[in-house]
Structure formats: C-alpha cells, structure tokens
C-alpha positions as a LaTeX table, in Angstrom:
\begin{tabular}{lrrr}
\hline
Residue & $x$ (\AA) & $y$ (\AA) & $z$ (\AA) \\
\hline
Unk1 & 0.03 & 0.04 & $-0.01$ \\
Unk2 & 2.76 & 2.33 & 0.94 \\
Unk3 & 4.73 & 1.69 & $-2.31$ \\
Unk4 & 1.50 & 2.03 & $-4.33$ \\
Unk5 & 0.88 & 5.50 & $-2.68$ \\
Unk6 & 4.39 & 6.61 & $-3.63$ \\
Unk7 & 3.76 & 5.64 & $-7.29$ \\
Unk8 & 0.39 & 7.31 & $-7.39$ \\
Unk9 & 1.99 & 10.49 & $-5.94$ \\
Unk10 & 4.63 & 10.62 & $-8.58$ \\
Unk11 & 2.14 & 10.12 & $-11.43$ \\
Unk12 & $-0.03$ & 12.80 & $-10.01$ \\
Unk13 & 2.94 & 15.18 & $-9.67$ \\
Unk14 & 3.79 & 14.52 & $-13.39$ \\
Unk15 & 0.30 & 15.15 & $-14.56$ \\
Unk16 & $-0.34$ & 18.20 & $-12.43$ \\
Unk17 & 2.71 & 19.77 & $-14.05$ \\
Unk18 & 2.12 & 18.63 & $-17.66$ \\
Unk19 & $-1.45$ & 18.00 & $-17.79$ \\
Unk20 & $-1.31$ & 14.50 & $-18.89$ \\
Unk21 & 0.55 & 11.28 & $-18.30$ \\
Unk22 & $-1.11$ & 9.99 & $-14.99$ \\
Unk23 & $-2.89$ & 6.98 & $-16.22$ \\
Unk24 & $-0.03$ & 5.48 & $-18.18$ \\
Unk25 & 2.64 & 6.34 & $-15.59$ \\
Unk26 & 0.46 & 4.90 & $-12.70$ \\
Unk27 & $-0.44$ & 1.83 & $-14.71$ \\
Unk28 & 3.39 & 1.17 & $-15.51$ \\
Unk29 & 4.27 & 1.77 & $-11.86$ \\
Unk30 & 1.50 & $-0.30$ & $-10.31$ \\
Unk31 & 2.04 & $-3.21$ & $-12.61$ \\
Unk32 & 5.13 & $-3.95$ & $-10.72$ \\
Unk33 & 2.98 & $-4.90$ & $-7.69$ \\
Unk34 & $-0.42$ & $-5.64$ & $-9.04$ \\
Unk35 & $-1.87$ & $-7.39$ & $-12.12$ \\
Unk36 & $-2.27$ & $-5.47$ & $-15.28$ \\
Unk37 & $-5.90$ & $-5.30$ & $-15.19$ \\
Unk38 & $-5.98$ & $-4.10$ & $-11.44$ \\
Unk39 & $-3.36$ & $-1.58$ & $-12.43$ \\
Unk40 & $-5.55$ & $-0.21$ & $-15.24$ \\
Unk41 & $-8.62$ & $-0.03$ & $-12.95$ \\
Unk42 & $-6.68$ & 1.82 & $-10.42$ \\
Unk43 & $-4.96$ & 4.19 & $-12.66$ \\
Unk44 & $-8.17$ & 5.06 & $-14.59$ \\
Unk45 & $-10.17$ & 5.72 & $-11.55$ \\
Unk46 & $-7.55$ & 7.91 & $-9.91$ \\
Unk47 & $-7.04$ & 9.66 & $-13.38$ \\
Unk48 & $-10.67$ & 10.56 & $-13.46$ \\
Unk49 & $-11.00$ & 11.72 & $-9.78$ \\
Unk50 & $-7.61$ & 13.65 & $-9.69$ \\
Unk51 & $-8.41$ & 15.31 & $-13.10$ \\
Unk52 & $-11.43$ & 16.95 & $-11.47$ \\
Unk53 & $-9.09$ & 18.51 & $-9.04$ \\
Unk54 & $-7.25$ & 20.34 & $-11.94$ \\
Unk55 & $-10.46$ & 21.82 & $-13.60$ \\
Unk56 & $-10.35$ & 25.09 & $-11.63$ \\
Unk57 & $-9.17$ & 28.07 & $-13.68$ \\
Unk58 & $-8.53$ & 26.11 & $-16.95$ \\
Unk59 & $-11.87$ & 26.52 & $-18.86$ \\
Unk60 & $-10.74$ & 29.73 & $-20.42$ \\
Unk61 & $-7.70$ & 27.99 & $-22.06$ \\
Unk62 & $-9.75$ & 25.15 & $-23.64$ \\
Unk63 & $-9.72$ & 24.59 & $-27.28$ \\
Unk64 & $-13.50$ & 23.61 & $-27.33$ \\
Unk65 & $-13.85$ & 22.67 & $-30.93$ \\
Unk66 & $-10.78$ & 20.44 & $-30.76$ \\
Unk67 & $-12.02$ & 18.85 & $-27.54$ \\
Unk68 & $-15.42$ & 17.97 & $-29.10$ \\
Unk69 & $-13.73$ & 16.32 & $-32.10$ \\
Unk70 & $-11.31$ & 14.30 & $-29.97$ \\
Unk71 & $-14.05$ & 13.14 & $-27.71$ \\
Unk72 & $-16.20$ & 11.99 & $-30.61$ \\
Unk73 & $-13.37$ & 9.95 & $-31.90$ \\
Unk74 & $-12.64$ & 8.45 & $-28.45$ \\
Unk75 & $-16.28$ & 7.40 & $-27.92$ \\
Unk76 & $-16.26$ & 5.60 & $-31.28$ \\
Unk77 & $-13.13$ & 3.58 & $-30.45$ \\
Unk78 & $-14.42$ & 2.42 & $-27.11$ \\
Unk79 & $-16.53$ & $-0.70$ & $-28.38$ \\
Unk80 & $-13.45$ & $-1.77$ & $-30.65$ \\
Unk81 & $-11.11$ & $-1.54$ & $-27.64$ \\
Unk82 & $-13.48$ & $-3.55$ & $-25.30$ \\
Unk83 & $-13.61$ & $-6.54$ & $-27.81$ \\
Unk84 & $-9.74$ & $-6.37$ & $-27.97$ \\
Unk85 & $-9.03$ & $-6.36$ & $-24.40$ \\
Unk86 & $-11.36$ & $-9.44$ & $-23.70$ \\
Unk87 & $-8.99$ & $-11.43$ & $-26.07$ \\
Unk88 & $-5.68$ & $-10.75$ & $-24.41$ \\
Unk89 & $-3.92$ & $-12.40$ & $-21.29$ \\
Unk90 & $-2.53$ & $-10.43$ & $-18.42$ \\
Unk91 & 1.02 & $-10.95$ & $-19.55$ \\
Unk92 & 0.20 & $-9.73$ & $-23.08$ \\
Unk93 & $-1.60$ & $-6.75$ & $-21.58$ \\
Unk94 & 1.43 & $-5.87$ & $-19.47$ \\
Unk95 & 3.86 & $-6.11$ & $-22.42$ \\
Unk96 & 1.40 & $-4.04$ & $-24.54$ \\
Unk97 & 1.42 & $-1.24$ & $-21.94$ \\
Unk98 & 5.11 & $-1.26$ & $-21.85$ \\
Unk99 & 5.51 & $-1.46$ & $-25.57$ \\
Unk100 & 3.08 & 1.46 & $-26.18$ \\
Unk101 & 4.78 & 3.45 & $-23.56$ \\
Unk102 & 8.37 & 2.83 & $-25.13$ \\
Unk103 & 7.23 & 3.77 & $-28.72$ \\
Unk104 & 5.36 & 6.95 & $-27.59$ \\
Unk105 & 7.98 & 8.10 & $-25.33$ \\
Unk106 & 10.81 & 7.67 & $-28.05$ \\
Unk107 & 8.62 & 9.55 & $-30.56$ \\
Unk108 & 7.98 & 12.46 & $-28.17$ \\
Unk109 & 11.78 & 12.51 & $-27.46$ \\
Unk110 & 12.54 & 12.52 & $-31.27$ \\
Unk111 & 10.20 & 15.66 & $-31.51$ \\
Unk112 & 8.95 & 14.49 & $-34.92$ \\
Unk113 & 6.84 & 17.15 & $-36.62$ \\
Unk114 & 4.41 & 15.84 & $-39.04$ \\
Unk115 & 3.19 & 18.97 & $-40.98$ \\
Unk116 & 0.02 & 17.58 & $-42.53$ \\
Unk117 & $-1.27$ & 16.31 & $-39.19$ \\
Unk118 & $-3.62$ & 19.13 & $-38.27$ \\
Unk119 & $-7.00$ & 19.59 & $-36.62$ \\
Unk120 & $-8.80$ & 17.70 & $-39.48$ \\
Unk121 & $-7.37$ & 14.46 & $-37.86$ \\
Unk122 & $-8.80$ & 15.31 & $-34.56$ \\
Unk123 & $-11.26$ & 12.46 & $-34.75$ \\
Unk124 & $-8.61$ & 9.85 & $-35.67$ \\
Unk125 & $-6.38$ & 11.17 & $-32.83$ \\
Unk126 & $-9.22$ & 10.86 & $-30.36$ \\
Unk127 & $-10.10$ & 7.24 & $-31.52$ \\
Unk128 & $-6.36$ & 6.24 & $-31.14$ \\
Unk129 & $-6.14$ & 7.77 & $-27.76$ \\
Unk130 & $-9.31$ & 6.31 & $-26.54$ \\
Unk131 & $-8.44$ & 2.80 & $-27.91$ \\
Unk132 & $-4.94$ & 3.09 & $-26.08$ \\
Unk133 & $-6.70$ & 4.40 & $-22.80$ \\
Unk134 & $-9.11$ & 1.46 & $-22.55$ \\
Unk135 & $-6.57$ & $-1.22$ & $-23.55$ \\
Unk136 & $-3.45$ & $-0.07$ & $-21.86$ \\
Unk137 & $-4.18$ & 3.16 & $-19.90$ \\
Unk138 & $-1.97$ & 4.71 & $-22.50$ \\
Unk139 & $-4.21$ & 7.36 & $-23.99$ \\
Unk140 & $-1.86$ & 10.21 & $-23.04$ \\
Unk141 & 1.11 & 9.48 & $-25.27$ \\
Unk142 & $-0.76$ & 9.37 & $-28.68$ \\
Unk143 & $-2.77$ & 12.48 & $-27.77$ \\
Unk144 & 0.43 & 14.34 & $-26.93$ \\
Unk145 & 2.10 & 13.31 & $-30.11$ \\
Unk146 & $-0.89$ & 14.71 & $-32.08$ \\
Unk147 & $-1.14$ & 18.00 & $-29.92$ \\
Unk148 & 2.58 & 18.79 & $-30.20$ \\
Unk149 & 1.99 & 18.99 & $-34.03$ \\
Unk150 & $-0.71$ & 21.63 & $-33.58$ \\
Unk151 & $-0.33$ & 25.45 & $-32.95$ \\
Unk152 & $-1.16$ & 25.31 & $-29.17$ \\
Unk153 & 0.50 & 26.90 & $-26.33$ \\
Unk154 & 1.50 & 25.23 & $-23.36$ \\
Unk155 & $-1.58$ & 26.29 & $-21.25$ \\
Unk156 & $-4.01$ & 25.41 & $-24.02$ \\
Unk157 & $-2.56$ & 22.02 & $-24.54$ \\
Unk158 & $-2.56$ & 21.29 & $-20.74$ \\
Unk159 & $-6.23$ & 22.32 & $-20.35$ \\
Unk160 & $-7.48$ & 20.57 & $-23.45$ \\
Unk161 & $-5.67$ & 17.31 & $-22.47$ \\
Unk162 & $-7.07$ & 17.44 & $-18.75$ \\
Unk163 & $-10.66$ & 17.80 & $-19.87$ \\
Unk164 & $-10.39$ & 15.14 & $-22.60$ \\
Unk165 & $-8.83$ & 12.65 & $-20.14$ \\
Unk166 & $-11.71$ & 13.15 & $-17.68$ \\
Unk167 & $-14.18$ & 12.15 & $-20.58$ \\
Unk168 & $-11.76$ & 9.35 & $-21.73$ \\
Unk169 & $-11.28$ & 7.80 & $-18.25$ \\
Unk170 & $-14.95$ & 7.85 & $-17.47$ \\
Unk171 & $-16.02$ & 6.07 & $-20.65$ \\
Unk172 & $-13.23$ & 3.56 & $-20.51$ \\
Unk173 & $-14.09$ & 2.62 & $-16.77$ \\
Unk174 & $-17.81$ & 2.20 & $-17.65$ \\
Unk175 & $-16.95$ & 0.03 & $-20.77$ \\
Unk176 & $-14.43$ & $-2.08$ & $-18.67$ \\
Unk177 & $-16.99$ & $-2.56$ & $-15.93$ \\
Unk178 & $-19.75$ & $-3.45$ & $-18.44$ \\
Unk179 & $-17.58$ & $-6.38$ & $-19.92$ \\
Unk180 & $-16.40$ & $-7.50$ & $-16.49$ \\
Unk181 & $-12.64$ & $-6.79$ & $-17.34$ \\
Unk182 & $-12.10$ & $-5.08$ & $-14.02$ \\
Unk183 & $-13.74$ & $-5.49$ & $-10.66$ \\
Unk184 & $-15.39$ & $-2.85$ & $-8.40$ \\
Unk185 & $-13.08$ & $-3.93$ & $-5.72$ \\
Unk186 & $-10.09$ & $-2.47$ & $-7.66$ \\
Unk187 & $-11.99$ & 0.79 & $-8.10$ \\
Unk188 & $-12.78$ & 0.88 & $-4.30$ \\
Unk189 & $-9.21$ & 0.27 & $-3.41$ \\
Unk190 & $-8.21$ & 3.21 & $-5.65$ \\
Unk191 & $-10.11$ & 5.50 & $-3.38$ \\
Unk192 & $-7.54$ & 4.71 & $-0.57$ \\
Unk193 & $-4.93$ & 5.96 & $-2.87$ \\
Unk194 & $-6.66$ & 9.11 & $-3.93$ \\
Unk195 & $-5.07$ & 11.39 & $-1.32$ \\
Unk196 & $-1.74$ & 10.58 & $-2.77$ \\
Unk197 & $-2.91$ & 11.42 & $-6.32$ \\
Unk198 & $-4.33$ & 14.64 & $-5.03$ \\
Unk199 & $-1.30$ & 15.68 & $-3.05$ \\
Unk200 & 0.86 & 14.81 & $-6.28$ \\
Unk201 & $-1.37$ & 17.05 & $-8.38$ \\
Unk202 & $-1.05$ & 19.89 & $-5.91$ \\
Unk203 & 2.90 & 19.64 & $-6.13$ \\
Unk204 & 2.80 & 19.39 & $-9.90$ \\
Unk205 & 0.45 & 22.46 & $-10.16$ \\
Unk206 & 2.88 & 24.43 & $-7.97$ \\
Unk207 & 5.70 & 23.50 & $-10.24$ \\
Unk208 & 3.72 & 24.43 & $-13.38$ \\
Unk209 & 2.97 & 28.04 & $-11.83$ \\
Unk210 & 6.66 & 28.44 & $-11.19$ \\
Unk211 & 8.08 & 26.81 & $-14.49$ \\
Unk212 & 4.95 & 27.30 & $-16.88$ \\
Unk213 & 6.53 & 25.92 & $-20.13$ \\
Unk214 & 6.95 & 22.03 & $-19.49$ \\
Unk215 & 8.39 & 20.33 & $-22.45$ \\
Unk216 & 7.18 & 16.66 & $-22.98$ \\
Unk217 & 10.58 & 15.71 & $-24.43$ \\
Unk218 & 12.29 & 16.57 & $-21.14$ \\
Unk219 & 9.66 & 15.51 & $-18.61$ \\
Unk220 & 7.29 & 12.78 & $-19.48$ \\
Unk221 & 8.95 & 11.10 & $-22.48$ \\
Unk222 & 12.13 & 10.01 & $-20.52$ \\
Unk223 & 9.94 & 8.78 & $-17.66$ \\
Unk224 & 7.88 & 6.67 & $-20.02$ \\
Unk225 & 11.05 & 5.15 & $-21.69$ \\
Unk226 & 12.66 & 4.24 & $-18.41$ \\
Unk227 & 9.71 & 2.61 & $-16.85$ \\
Unk228 & 8.71 & 0.56 & $-20.14$ \\
Unk229 & 12.28 & $-0.64$ & $-20.24$ \\
Unk230 & 12.23 & $-1.77$ & $-16.60$ \\
Unk231 & 9.11 & $-3.72$ & $-17.37$ \\
Unk232 & 10.22 & $-5.48$ & $-20.36$ \\
Unk233 & 13.66 & $-6.23$ & $-19.01$ \\
Unk234 & 12.57 & $-7.40$ & $-15.54$ \\
\hline
\end{tabular}
C-alpha cells in the first residue's frame, strides 16, 4: 500500500505539471505490484478523480472545438477496444502497456513534426487515444504526439488534455466494468490511494506555476521510456 501510494503521488505530480501522463505512468508503476488489469482499473479511477481537481481556472484555456472532435473519436473507439481487451492475457496486456509507452516516449523525445497532421485529424487522434486508454491506460502519449503538431501554447495544450482525459477515463471505466474486465474492488481500493494522487497534483500544479512551459521531451518522455524498459527487461 505504501509503495503504491508513492507511485501514485509521482504520477499525480507529473500530470499536475504537464496536464497528462497520469494513467500510463500509474499503470506502469503499479504493474510492478499488481496485475495489469488491476493496475488499469486503479489508474483510470484515479485519473478521473484527480483530473477533477485540476479543472479550476482552466476553462478559459480550452480549445472547445478540438476537444469536441477528440471526444467523438474516443467514444467511437471504445467498443473496438473492449472487444480487443477481452481477447488478451494479463502478460500480453502488461507487455502491450510497456511497448506502447516505449514507442510513444521515444517518438516524443525525437520531436517529430508531421506537417500535414492538423485539426482535421482530431477524430482519428481521439480514436487512437481512446483505444489506447481502454486497453492499456496509454491514452496520453498518442494524444500528446498529436497535440504537439498543432499550434497550441502550453496552457491550451494542458487544459484541453485534462478535460479530454476526464471524458476518456470515465468512458473507459464504464466500458471495462460492463464487460467485467475489471472489478469494483479495484475501483474501491483506488479510493484509498486518492489522497496521494491529489497531493501529487498539487505539487505538480505548483511546479507549473513556477515553471510554466513544460517540455514533454524533457519531462514525461524519459519517464515513459525508463519505466517501459524496466517492465520489459525485468
């Protein structure tokens, strides 16, 4: 329980600072001590609850049109992701989480700019993120890769990502509960870890106010790569 709280605090701090990354970092860390399915359930529940704590003061920064398109794409991908997750084993799921994190972290660090990837592809980006969120708690990296190719400032990117992940985590949890992929016990256990997530959010938010231009290449990307390699190798 103590180690889980430390992991959750760390994930909360990263997301409070950057606006994303909580679910995937929490799932990666928690998979060292819990099963992949339990890790996803805990990560998604805490992602949803702690995201609500970050809503204050960000509505003015939202890109509402982009958020609507991303959300529509995400909702369309949920049924496909639920069919997929019912066919994989716990070990396959764990490796899939690590693999998705390794690839996404590497791509973010490379800072690839795809000039044709604009807001017209928001539906597709939302679908990929929604699929990744439900199957591996990895909805953050695909969305970040997409948003980094748009002309968004740090505050707009952070605000749009926070609200999108509230919708995405809620939809994923409802779907996973519906197909019995996760248990209500895991969700209840996550409530015990919620204070650690909130405290991490507060610390990250303080860091953002002090250093308001977080670069995903220097923050979340190295963390994703390191955690993914630890899971794959050990």
